[in-house]
C-alpha positions as CSV (number, residue, x, y, z in Angstrom):
1,M,-0.1,-38.8,-20.0
2,K,2.9,-36.1,-20.0
3,E,2.4,-32.5,-20.7
4,R,3.5,-31.3,-23.9
5,R,2.9,-27.5,-23.3
6,N,5.5,-25.5,-21.8
7,I,4.7,-22.2,-20.1
8,T,7.6,-19.9,-19.8
9,R,7.8,-16.7,-18.3
10,V,8.4,-13.3,-20.4
11,D,10.5,-10.2,-19.4
12,Y,8.2,-7.7,-17.7
13,T,10.1,-5.3,-15.7
14,T,7.9,-2.8,-13.9
15,K,7.8,-1.1,-10.1
16,S,5.3,-3.1,-8.2
17,V,4.0,-3.2,-4.7
18,I,3.5,-6.3,-2.3
19,V,0.8,-6.5,0.0
20,V,1.1,-9.7,2.6
21,C,-2.4,-10.8,3.0
22,D,-2.2,-11.5,6.8
23,T,-0.4,-8.6,8.0
24,G,-1.5,-5.7,5.4
25,E,2.2,-4.8,5.3
26,K,3.4,-3.3,1.9
27,Y,6.7,-3.6,0.1
28,S,7.8,-1.7,-3.1
29,V,9.3,-4.1,-5.2
30,E,10.4,-4.6,-9.0
31,T,8.8,-7.3,-11.1
32,K,11.2,-9.0,-13.8
33,N,9.2,-11.6,-15.5
34,V,5.6,-13.1,-15.6
35,S,3.9,-16.0,-17.0
36,P,-0.2,-17.0,-16.1
37,L,1.1,-19.0,-13.3
38,G,3.7,-16.7,-11.4
39,M,6.2,-13.9,-11.3
40,G,9.8,-13.4,-10.7
41,I,10.3,-10.3,-8.5
42,V,13.5,-8.3,-6.9
43,M,12.9,-7.1,-3.3
44,P,15.4,-4.6,-2.0
45,A,18.1,-5.4,0.5
46,G,16.6,-5.6,4.2
47,S,13.4,-6.9,3.3
48,P,11.7,-9.5,5.4
49,N,11.3,-13.1,4.6
50,I,8.0,-13.6,3.1
51,V,8.3,-17.4,2.1
52,G,5.1,-19.3,2.7
53,K,3.1,-16.1,2.8
54,D,-0.2,-15.3,0.6
55,I,0.3,-12.0,-1.2
56,I,-1.4,-9.5,-3.5
57,I,0.9,-8.1,-6.1
58,V,0.0,-5.3,-8.1
59,A,2.3,-4.7,-11.2
60,N,1.2,-1.8,-13.6
61,T,-2.4,-3.1,-14.6
62,L,-1.7,-6.5,-13.6
63,I,-3.0,-7.6,-10.2
64,M,-2.1,-11.4,-8.8
65,Y,-3.1,-13.3,-5.8
66,A,-0.2,-15.9,-4.9
67,D,1.9,-17.8,-2.9
68,V,5.8,-16.9,-2.1
69,N,7.4,-20.1,-2.7
70,R,11.1,-18.9,-2.7
71,Q,13.3,-15.9,-1.9
72,V,17.0,-15.9,-2.5
73,K,19.4,-13.2,-1.2
74,H,22.0,-11.9,-3.7
75,D,25.4,-10.6,-2.8
76,D,24.2,-6.9,-3.0
77,G,21.6,-7.6,-0.3
78,T,18.5,-7.5,-2.8
79,F,16.4,-10.7,-2.9
80,T,14.9,-12.7,-5.9
81,V,11.3,-13.8,-5.0
82,G,9.4,-16.4,-6.8
83,I,5.7,-16.8,-6.6
84,S,2.8,-19.1,-7.6
85,A,-0.6,-17.5,-8.8
86,R,-3.5,-18.8,-6.6
87,Q,-7.0,-18.5,-7.5
88,F,-8.9,-15.5,-6.4
89,T,-11.2,-16.1,-3.2
90,P,-14.6,-13.9,-2.6
91,E,-12.7,-12.7,0.6
92,V,-9.6,-11.6,-1.2
93,L,-11.8,-10.0,-4.2
94,Q,-13.8,-8.2,-1.4
95,Y,-10.4,-6.8,0.3
96,L,-9.2,-5.5,-3.0
97,F,-12.4,-3.8,-3.7
98,T,-13.1,-2.4,-0.4
99,H,-9.4,-0.9,-0.5
100,I,-9.3,0.3,-3.8
101,A,-12.6,2.3,-3.0
102,D,-10.6,3.5,0.0
103,E,-7.9,5.0,-1.9
104,E,-10.1,7.1,-4.5
């Protein structure tokens, strides 16, 4: 059976933060678009390659656990990054709640 629905991304420009799950590294980025299944992000010039990494992205009031599936460098040195949403695990949720409590 062919899927008839088409989920497209909508424009959603906001400052965001990416946390790489296995290292705890944090990067300030800008979200450009979003769907229930992923986001398009712009990382600044000089950012590391995070393709294949598990990340948590916090974009305004939206939090997504995701895999980074592509990172394309532009002429100005910035990167467009594509991510695909993952289902939260109990460990990731515990990490979020622990670190949110630490920030207060």
